[in-house]
C-alpha positions, 0 to 999 in steps of 0.5 A: 490691107491687100493680100500678099502675092503668093510664094509661087508667083514670087518664085516664078518672077524671080526665076524669070529674071535670074535664070531666063534673063528677063529684064525687070521691066519685061517681067513686070509687064508679063506678070502684071506687077509693078517693078517696085514690087520686083525690086522689093522681092529681090532685096528681100531675097538678098537679105534673108534668102527667101521670098516668103511674105512676112506674117502680119499679126491680126489686129485686135477688135477695136470697136467702141462697143464691146458688149454685144449682148448689152447693146442688143438689149439696149437696141431693142429697148430704144428701137423707136429712137433715132440713131443720134438719140441712141448715141446720146443714151449709150453708156460710152461716148459713141457717134451716130455712125457707130450706132448705125454700124452696130445696128447693122452688125446685129441685124436691125435696120432703120426701116420699120416695115418693108415696102411692097414693090408690087403694089407700089409700081404701076404700069404706065401702059406704054408699049415698045 
């Protein structure tokens, strides 16, 4: 979800509308925000008396893999297997994509050895 607009910006916009006589559409164009946002801010100010954004509660971690030490050991043990096979072997029901994201999170890649680009690239001899 996007971050809320700062309190300073909210105050400037509302001040421009209420005290400087700017129309909502003009303030919208000037501050590059939608008119609906201004309407919501004005409605909030009328209802609560303040313009501060509401605090959102942090969402709990909802990953299917909770024990990362056990997953790291599992990944090291089954390193040669495909992600689909690892998904079948994991203790709970997870998808191949979940295994992929988890492997990325612990720093393991699918590639077993890096390619050396300098030896793989050849000069074609064309000059411009």
